[in-house]
N, C-alpha and C positions, 0 to 999 in steps of 0.2 A: 766465623764466617765460612759458610759452606762453598766448596768450588764445583759441586755437581750442577750440571745443566738442567734446567726444567724442560720438560717437554713442550713443544710449540703448541700454541692455542690454535684449534681449528675454528677460525672466525666463521666460516660458512656453517659449521654445526651449531654454532651459538645462535647465528641469525635464524636458522630453521627452527631452533627450539623456542626462540622469542615469538616468532610468528605463530607457532603452534600454541603457545601459552595465550597469546592475545585472542587467537581464534577460539580457544576454549573458554576464555574468561568473559569475552563479550557475548552476551545473549543474542540469539537470532532475532529477537524482536527490536533489540537496539540497532543491530545492523540493518535491519529492514527499514527502521525509521530514518537512520542516516542516509540510505540510499534514496528514500522518498524525498527527503529534504533536498538533497542534491539534485535530483531530478526536477523538483518544482523550481529551484533557484535557476537551473540551466534553461528551463522552459520560459521563465519570466525575463531572462536576460538575453536578448538577441543581439547585444552589441559585440560579442565575440566574433572575431574573423572566421569565414567559412573556408573549408578546404576546397581546393578545385575539384570538380566532379570526378575526374579520373583518379585522383589521389584518395578520395573519400570512399570509393567503392572497396569492399573487402576483396583481397586477392587481385588487386589491379597490376600486380607485377612489381617490377622495381620502381621505387619512389624517385622521381625525377628531382634534381637538385633545384631548390628554390629559396627565395627570401621572401618571408611574409612580413608585411607591415601590421603593427598592432597599435591600437590606441589604448593608453593606460592613463586615465586622468583621475580616477577614483579608486577607493578600496573595492568597490563592486566590480569594476573593470578588471582589476588585478585578480580578484577571486574568480571571475569568468575565464580569464586566460589560464589560470591554474587548473581549473576544471577541464578545460579544453585539452591542456597537455596531458592530464591524466587519461582522457578519453583517447587521445592519440597514442599514448603508451600502451593501450591494450592491444593495439595492432603491432605485431612484431616487426613488420617492414617499416612502419612509420616510426617506432621507437628506435630501430637501428639507424634510420636516416637522421633523425635528430641527434642521437648520440655521437654519429660520425661526422656531423656538421654539414650533411647534404641538405638539410632543411634548417635554416637559420631564421631568427626573428629580429626585426628592427623596429624602433618606435616610430610611428608615423610622423612626418614632418622633419625628421632628422636626416642629415646627409649621411650617406654611406661613409664610414670611417675607413681609413687605410688599415690593413691588418696589423696589429701590434707585433705579431710574431715575426721573427726573422727566419732564416732558414732552419731546416730541421736537424736534429742531432740523430744520427743513425746509430742503432744499437743492433748488432747481428746475432749475439749470443749472450747468455747469462740471464741475470734476474734483474728486474726493474722494480726498485722499491720506492717507498715514500720519499727517501733521501733523494733519489735520482730525479723524481718528479718536482720536488722543491728546487733543486738546482736548475732544472730546465725552466721553471717558472721565474726565477731570478733573472735568468739570461734572456727570457723572452723567446725561448725556442720551443718548437714542437718536438715530439718524439716519433721517430720512425722506427718501428720494431720489425726485426727480421722474423722468419718462421720459428727458429728455435728459442726465441726469447720468451720467458715467463714473466707475465705481469701480475704482481700480487694483487689481491682484492683491495688492500689498504692503499696501494699506489693508484689503483683506478679511482677509488674514491677521492684520493688527494688530488688527483688530475681534474676531476670534476669541480672540486672545491676551488682549486687555484686557477681553472680555466686553461689548463694545458691541453692542447690538441695531441692525441695519441693516433697514430696511423699504423695499420698492420699491413704487412705485405703478404 
């Protein structure tokens, strides 16, 4: 059994390589067809909730905090909502607002629930790993990170997966 340490895996480099391989392996004609199909489906499906006019304009400034009610009764409604999220994700300000919880979604007809999260766990220095995020999820706390805290990409992914809110100062 060897005691030497293996070098750490650069996950971002791997992600970049996978994206490049997919970009190279999917022919342009297939990408164009997928885009056309998505456009047709979006045009024929007008049940997706619309953005307020101020937030829909590109470069409209900071996105105001808001809760949007959505109706998802069928698979088609769900697909339309996912397409809408993807469209919102293209705008960096909208994407950031969604990621940081300034834009939230609620099912139509549901009462607003009380936040399940209790107070936040403050971390002022060091490294936040998947283990830290899993512990916060078990206790139902959000993480408040100081300026010098490093959040690993895997911890960020785990937080999204477990629904742990992460706030940076």
